[in-house]
N, C-alpha and C positions, 0 to 999 in steps of 0.2 A: 741615421747616417748623415744627417744635416750638419751644416757648419754654423757655429755660434760664436759671436764676438760681443764683448761688452767693454766699455771704457769709461773710467772716471779719472779726471786729472786736471792739469793746468794748461792743456792744449786743446785746440778745436777737435771735437770728437769725430766729426764726419770723415776726415781723411784717414784717420787712424783705423776707424772701423772698416772703411772701404778697402784699405790695404789688407787688413786681417781677413775680410771675406775673400778677397782675391786669392790669398794664400791658402784658404780652406776650401776652394771651389771644387777640389777633387772629391769632396764629400757630398756634393749634389749641386745641380745647376738647372733645376726646373724653374725656379724663380728666386728672387732676392729682395731684401728689404732692410730699411734702417729706420729707427726711431731715435730722435735727438730731443733731449730735455734742454730747453733754453734757460737763460739765467733767472727767468721769473718762474721756472718749474713747468711751463707748458710743454706738452708733447707734440712733436712734429714727425709725421710719417711720410716716407717715400718708398714706393715699391716698384718692381719691374718684373715682367714675365721673362723668363730665360736667364741669361748669365749676368753676373755681377756688373759687367761693363755697362749694362742698361741703366744702372743707377746714376752713373756719371752723366748720361744723357739727360736725365730728368732732374739731376740735382746740382751739378757743378756748372759754373762757379757759384751759382746762387743756392748753395746748400744751406740747410738750417744751421744756425749758429748756436753753440753750446758746448760745454765741457763734459757732458755725460751723454751716453747713448748705448744702444744695443743694435746688433745687426744679425742677419740670418741668410744663409743660402740653403735652398730647399731641395731635397730629394723627395718627391711626392709619395705618400702613403694614402691618407684619407683625403679625397678630393683631387681632381685633376689640376695640373699646373695652370694657374690663372692669377691675376692681380688680387682677386678677392680671397684666394686661398694662400696667398703669399704671407709670410711673417714679416714684421711683428703683428701679433693680434691684440685686440683690445676688448673691453667689455661694452656694456650699453652706453656708457657716458664718456668713453674715450679717455678715461683716467688711468688705464693700465696699458703698459706696453710689455709684451711677453713673447719670447722666442722659445722654441721647444725642439728637442730631438727625441724620438721615440714614438710609442703607440699607447694611447689611453684605452685600455681594453674595455673598460666600462663606460665609455663616453656616451653611448646611446642612453643608457640609464640615467646618467648625470644630466645630459642634455634635456631630456624630457622633464625631469624634476625642475630644472631651472626655467624651462619654458612655461611650465605650469605656474611658476612664480612670477612670470611676466618678462623674463629675459628674452631679448630679441637677438637672434644670430644672423650673421651676414656672410658666413663661409660654410664650406662643406667639410672643414677640417675637424678632427678631434681636438686640436690644440686650442681652439677658441673656448672650449669648455673650461680650460684652466683659468683663462682670464676672467670669465664670468664667476668662477668659484672664488677667486681673490676678491673681486668686486662684492660678491655676496658677503664675504667675511667682513669687509670694511663697512658695508652697510649695517651689519649687525653690531658694530661698535668695536670690532677687533682692530688692532694696529696692522699696518702693512706687513710687518714681520710675522706677526701671529697668524694673519690670514694666509700668508705664504707657507708658514710651517704646517698649518692644518692640512695642506695638500697631501702630505705624507700618509694621512689616514683616509683620504678620499679616493686617491687615484690607484687603479690597478694597472700592472704592467711596468715596463721599463721606460724611465724618463730622464732627461736632462733638461732643466728649466731655468731660465734667467728672466727676471722681470724688473721693471721700474714702475714707479707710481708718480702721477702728477703731483707736484708740490714737494716731493721728496727728491730734490735736485741732486744731492750728493750721496745717493744710496741706491744699491741694487741688491736683490736677493737671488741666491743661486741654490739649486737643489739637485741631487742626483738620487734616483730610485732605481733599483733593479740593475740590469745589465746594459742600459743604454750607453751610447758612446760617451767617452770621457769628458770631464770638465776639469780644466786646469786654471788655477788662480795665481796671480802674481801681483805683488805690491812693492814698489820702491820709489823713492824720490818724489812722494806726493802724487803718485799715479797708480791706478790699479787696472789690470786687464783680466777678464775671464774669457775663456775660449774652449772650443772643443779639442784643440790640439796645439802643440807648441809653436808651429809656424806663425800663428797670429800674435805671438808675444814679441815679435821682432822690435817694435817700437820701444820696448823696455830693455832689449838685449842687443843693441847695435854692436857692430864689430869692435868699435872703439870703447865699449863698455866692459867693465869686469864681469865675470860670471855672477849669476845670481841664484835665487832659490824660488821654487814654485811649489804649490800644493795640488795634488790630485784628489778630488773628492771621491770617496767611496760610496757605495750604495747606502742610503739611509742618512746621509750627511747634508748639511745646509750651511751656507756661508752668507753673512751679512757684510757687504763690501762697501767701503767708502774710499775716498781718495787717499786717505792716510792710514787706514787699517783694515784688517779682515778678521771677523769673529766667526769661528766655526762651532756649530752646535749639532747635536743629534736630534732625532725626531721627537724626543721628549723634552727638548729645549735645554738639555745640559750642555755646558761648555765642553769643547774638545781641545786637547792639546795636540794639534795637528803636526805630523811630522813633515817637514819640508824636504824637497829634493833639489839637489844642486844641478844647475844647467849652465851651459856655456853658450856663446853666440852661435857656435857651429851647430848646436842642437836645433836652432830655429831658422837657420838660413836655407833658402831654396834658390837655386840658380840653374838656368838651362845650360850654362857653360858654352854658349855659342851654337848649340844645336837647335834645329828647327822645332823639335818636340822634346819634351821630357822623356817620352817612351824611347826615342832613339838614343838619348844621352844614357839612359839607364841600361839599355841593351849594351852599349859600348863600355859600361862600367862593370860588366860581369866578370872580366878577369880579376878586378880588385875585390869584387864580392866574394869570389871563391877564396882568394888569398885571405880576406878578412875572416872568413868562417874557419879557415885553417889555423890562423894565428893563435899561438899559445896553446894549441890543443894537439899538436903533433911534435913529437921528439924525433927529428930526422936522423940523429945519431944513433939512437936506440932503435929506430924503426917501429915505434909504437905510438898509439893514440892515448893521450891523457885528456880528460875532461875535468879541469879544475873546478872544485866545488860541486861535483856531481852529488846529489843529495842521497843516493841509495848506495848502501854498503855492498862490498863484493859478495859478502855472505847472502845478502838478500837477493842480489842479482842471480846468484847460482840457484836460488829457490824458485825463480820465476818459471812458469810453465807455458806462458804465451805472452805476446805483445799485441795490444790493440792500438791502432792509430786512427785518429779522427781529424777531420778538417772539412772545409767547404770549398767548392770551386777549384781554383788552381791548387790550393793547399790540399784538397782531396786527391788530386792527381799526384802531388808529391807523396802523400801517405801511400798511395797504391804502388809507387816505386819503392818506398821504404819497406813495404811488406816483402818484396822480393829480396831486398838487400838483407834484412834481418833474418829471413829464413835461410838465405844462402851463406851469409857470413857468420851469423851468431848461432845458427842451429836451433832456433826457437820458432814454433808455430806463430804465425802473425795474421791478424785480421785487420780489415779496414772497414770503418763505418762513417757514413756521411753524418757529420755533426748535426745537420738540420733534421735528421731522422732519429737520432740516437735515443731521445727521450720518449719516443712514441712506441717503443717496444720495451718489454721487461728484460733489460739487458742484465746478464749475469755478471756481477762485479765482485771481485774478491782480491785479496792481497797477494795472490800468486800470479797476478797479471800486471805487467807494466803498461800503463796507459800514456800514450804520447799524443798531445794535441799539437796541431800546426796552424798558425794564424799569423800572417805577416804583420798585421796591425796589432794583434793581441786584443782587439776589441769586438771581433765578430760575435754577434749576439747568440747565434746558434751554438758556436763553439764554446762560449763562456757558459751557456745554459747546461751544455752536456758536461762540462768540467764540474759545475756545481753538483750535478747528479752523481758523478763519479766520486767526488770528494765526500759527499754526504753519506755514501755507502762504504767508505773506507778504502777506496782504490788508491794504489801508488801511482803518482802521476807526475810527469814532466812535460814541459812545453817547449816548442821551437817557435820563436817569434823574433820580430825585427825591432820592436819598440820597448825600450826599458821603462819599467814602471807600469806597464799595461795590465789589464785586467787578468789576462791568462797568466802572466808572470806572477801575479799576486796570489792566484789560486793554486798554482802548481807548487810542488815541493821544490823544484828547481827549474831553471830556464837555461836553454841553450841558445843564446842570442845570435842571430845572423850576422849582425855588424855590417850590413850592406849599405848603411846610410839611408837617408830618407828617400822613399820611393814615391814620386808624385803622380806619375802616369797611372791612370785607373786600372789598366790591364797590367797585372803583375808580371814582371820579367826577371829583374835581377834578384828579387826575393825568392822566386821559384828556384833559380839556380843555387842560391845560398841554402834553401831548404834541402835540395838534393845533396849538396855538399855535406851538410850537417848530418843527414840521414846516413850517408856513407860512414861518417865518423862514429856515429852512434852504433851502427851495426858492427864496425870493427871493434869498438870498445867493449860491447857486450860479448863478442866472439873471443876477445882476449881474456876477459874475466872468467868466462865460462870454460876456457881451455879448448874452445872450438878451433882456434887458429894457432898455428905454430909460430914461433918467432920469425921464421923465414916468410910465412904467409903474411904476418903483420907488416914486415919490412916491405915486401912487394906491394901490398896495398897502399901503404904510406907513400912509397916512391911514386906510384901511379897518380895518387891525389896531388902530389907536389907538381906534376907535369901539367895539371889542368889549367892553371892561369895562362900558361904560355900557349897551350893548344887553342884555347878560346881566343886569346889575343891574335893568334895567327889567322883564325877564321874570321875575325872582325877587321883585319887589316885592309881588306878590299871587299866591299859589299856590292859592287856594281852588278854582280851576277844576279842578285835578288831583284834589283830594279829591272833588269832585262826580263826575268821570269814574270815579274809583276805585270809588265806591259803585255806580255802574251796572255795572262790568265785574268786580267782585270775584268773582262767581260763574262766570265763564268759566274753563274748564279748558284751553283751547287758544287760542293766538294765533299769527298770522302777521304778520311785519313785512316790508314791501316797500320797496325803494328802487332808484334807478337811478343809474348813473355814480358820481360821488364820494359819493353818499349811500347806495350800496348797503352799504358797510361799517357805516354808521351804523345801518342797519336791523338788521344782524347784532348790533351793540352794544346796541341797544334790547332785542332778544330775549334777549340774554345777561344784562342787568340783571334782567329780569323773572323769568327762570328761576333766577338766582342767589339772589334774596332772597325770592321768593314761592313758589318750587317749582311754578310753573305751566309746563306744557309750552309752549314758544314756539320758533319758527323764524324766522330772518332769511334772506330770499332776494333776489337780484336780481330786480326785478319782471319782467323779460323772461323769466326762467326759470319763472315761475309756471305758464304754460301747458304746460310740459314735465313736468308731474306733480303739483306741489302743488295745482293747481286742483281736483283730485279730492277734496281735503280740505274744500273750501269748503261750509259749510252755515250754518243760522241760529244755531247755537250755537257757532260759531267766530268770534272777532273777528280783523279784519284792521286793522293800523295801516299806513297808506300815507304815505310821505314824498313830498310833492308840492309843493315850493316853486315859485314862478313863475320857473323857469329854462329852459334850452334843451331840457330833457326833460319839461317839464310836460305837453305834449299826450300823450305816450306814457304817462306815469303816470295821466293822466285816463282813458285807454282801459283801463288795468289795473284801475282802480277800478270802472269800469262792467262789466268782466267779473266782478268779485267780486259786485257788487250784482245782476247778472243771475241769479246762482246763490243768492240769498237770503242772501248774506253781510252781516255787520254791520261797518261801516267807521269807523274813526277817522282822519280825515285831518289831516295836518300841512301847512300851506300858509302862504304869505306873506300878511301883513296886507293887507286890501283885496280879496282874491280873492273872487269870487262863483261861478265855474264849479265848482270843486271843492266848494265849501260846499253847492251845491245837490244834489250827488250823494251826500254822505256822511251817516252818521248823527250823527256828532259831529265838530266841527272844533276844532283848536288852531292859532292864528296865531302866527308868529314874525315878527320885524322883517324888513323888506326889507334885503337884504345881497347883495354879490357872491357868485357861486357858490362861490368857494374858502373862504368863511367860513361858508356855510350849515351845513356839518357841526357846527361848534361850537355854533351856535344851535339846531339841530334836535335836538341831544343832550339839551338841558335838559328839554323836556317828557317824554321817555321816562324819564329818571332820576326825575322827580317822580311820574310815573304808577306806575312800578314800586314806588317807595317807599311811596306811599299804599295801593296794593293789598296790599303785604306787611304793612303795619301793620294793615289791616282784617282780614287773614287770621290775625293773631296770631303772625306769624313773627318770629324773632329777626333783625331787620334788620342789625345791626352784625356779627353772628356767625352767618351762615347755616350750616346743617348741612353737614358734609362738606368745608367749604371752609376755607382759611387764606389770610392776606394775602400771604405770601411763600412760593411753592412751591420749596422747597430740595431736593426729591427728584426724580429723573428718572422 
């Protein structure tokens, strides 16, 4: 989940790489580093502990001069955050500069062998092993490219690797193995950039430039990059005719739009995210859902006996909501599985099950690995994701793209809402095809979905209430979030948001489970947030709230506008618009996002880049 940038061209490399790293910092910010190859081929390294901005302090304006370089922003796996463990890494003689995203699963075995041969290591990372392996190959008489290519047969695990060699001023080698986070390559006008993600490509795709083309490396592919050309080969050394993907400047732009934090901007963009998810998928005149390009025939859909949804983190919570929607609207049994655990049991996979993966980035390693397992056993599979051309979209038979626009804040907000919207659409579509929904049912559901952007927009028009609540609760160190039925996963998501960005201990529980243990935690200094909309489970939630209050608990209630029963029982109340039960999860999420955001800001936390987290988890 680290961020990688490499540049070759006719401009000073340092500022371009620094800008690229800043744009990729959502992938990790434990440390950062840059290596520049000067005009004589000498390598110059600069590293800093913490965020990319530290490189400016050690390098600018006296940064190393040169037209080629690589950079890295790290999310630590092997070895604590430190200067010594920061990338780029090198070998014994300093002639290699290498950056890496992934985990070398056999690094201890390789490290011991190299040490036995006299190699000296200076870091605790698994990455340094790779630099020494390249150095070993060159010592044995192999070329830089052949030494790099040989890595494909030596390394176990998922890797994205970029390296330069001293004396090879105008060349870098790039490789992707397994499910490690992506590598994208672009070349135009005598310049080349390699990076983990599109935002780092901005120097080649400024707003005044026409659209261009990029290539995404697949597993088992390597590229030899110069400023004028890119050669793609497989691990056997055979040339590849790489398919290029068209991109526009809008694909690579990131802008806070005047907001203090990306997270707040992205919360405010949620009406547009819902509208984008609905676009071209709903016929409002017919009152039906259409999913253009859906890869599975109506006949096959009618043969499905169950649906299995998989995801991690926020996407797992979306999947749990999706289970309720599919069972309720499509009449199909549905299961949810954590993608990180999926491969560690003998899952029963067959062609009578529809498998649905959810991953906003489309690069989450656990989800990708689970999808490989499903695909290898003949499972029928679609994916919901936000990034075109991602790994999950390439593995699945078809993709339901969120269309939410780039999400920079590490804590997912608008992509979660977009996921819930698409899961509603999918459930309705399956229900239509299977005859579970009448035309009147479909029309009602479509009309309800059409109201969502406006309802969310109304909720976001004035957010001062959440700052007020944040000021009251910022001093609480423990929270419990309670919900029932379809809102139980929303309680878990609310707890996750709070703990992610404010570092406050928070737990999300099905409200009916509270009496089976968590109720022992209730006291006057523990806050409870209760999701209690006026739905079929309202009375049960009201009873749960009374149980908390009877034990001196402090309660924030989220209920439907106009309610008086819950309002009389709780310490603070947040009202959401009246809506059918299947849409309440979308609306109920908004207050919890805003409460978490304002509490985190008041606590002085780094909202967009919370500690120990990264946007795309590309290691298992």
